[in-house]
N, C-alpha and C positions, 0 to 999 in steps of 0.2 A: 726898689725893694729895701725895706727897713731891716736893719741888723741890730740885734741886742749886743751891746759892747760890754755888758757886765761879765765878770768871770763866771764860769759854769757853777762854781760852788755857791755864789750869791743867788743865782737863778734857782738852784736846787733848794737852798734855804728858804727862799720865798715860797716855793711850792709846798714845802713841808709845813710852814707856818699857816698857809692857806688851808691845808688839809686838817691841821689841828683845830683851827677855828671852825671849820665845817663840822668836824666830829663833835666838838663841844656843843655846837648848836643842836645837832641831832640828839645827843645824849640829854641835853637840857629839855628838849621838847618831849622826849620819851619819859623823863621823870615827871614833867608837868602832866602829861596824859595819864600816867599811872596814878598820880595823886588825885586827879579829877575823878577817875573811876572809883577810887576808894571813897572819896567824899560823897560822890553821888550814891554809892551803895549805902553809906551811913545815913544820908538824908532820907533815902527811900525806906529804910528800916527803923527810923527813929520812932515812929508811931507804934510799932509792934511791941508786944510785951517782952519778947525774947531779946536779950542783949545781942547786939550785932556782932560783938567780939566772939560769940560762941558759934557763929555761922561759918561752916567750912568754906563757902565762897568768899567770905571776907578775909579769912586767913590766906587764901590764895592771892587775893588782891594785895594784901600787906606784903606777902613774899615777893610778888611781882614789883611792887614799888621799891622794896628793899634792894632787889636786883638792879633796877633802873638807877637807884641812888648810887649803888656801888660802882656801876659802869661810869656814871658821871663824875664821881669823885676820883676814880682812877684816871680818867681822861684828863681831868683838870690837873692832877698831880703830875702826870706825864708832860703836861704843858708848862710846868713850873709853878702852878697855883696850888700852894700847899695848905692853905687855911680853908677847911670845909665848913667852918661855922657860918660863913657868909651864905652858903647854900642852904643850910638848915633854917636860917632866918628868912631869907628871900623867898624860898619855896614853901615855908611853913611846914616843914617835914615833921610828922608826928614822931614821938619818941619810939613807938613800937616799930615804925618803919626803920628808924635809925638802928635799933637793936638787931634787926634781921638783915642789915646791910651786909652783902657779901656771902650770906648763907645760901647754899645750893640745896634745894629740896631733895630729899632722898628719892631715888627712882621708885616708882610704884611697882609693887610685886605683880607679876603676871597671874592671872586667874588660873587656879588649878582645875584640871578637868578630871 
């Protein structure tokens, strides 16, 4: 039977670092997916005469991407990675997504009867 001779605090630290890395990966993939959905929407509506930015579905996609960006930036900062400019360049995050980063949409009003 093998026994780990490291102090418990070292084992715990290793587990924490593993979870941080895993969370960073999940948040990065979520950001990538939300940006892909936004770009696909823009590509699909590029030929129409109506500006895509006026479409409510697009605004929702921008807000979702902003939320995913916020979650990723916060997770990186919690891991000690403070410079988010790298994310903006690497993921080619549009300015409008950066501007709504961290904004929580207002809850929709229930329909009155």
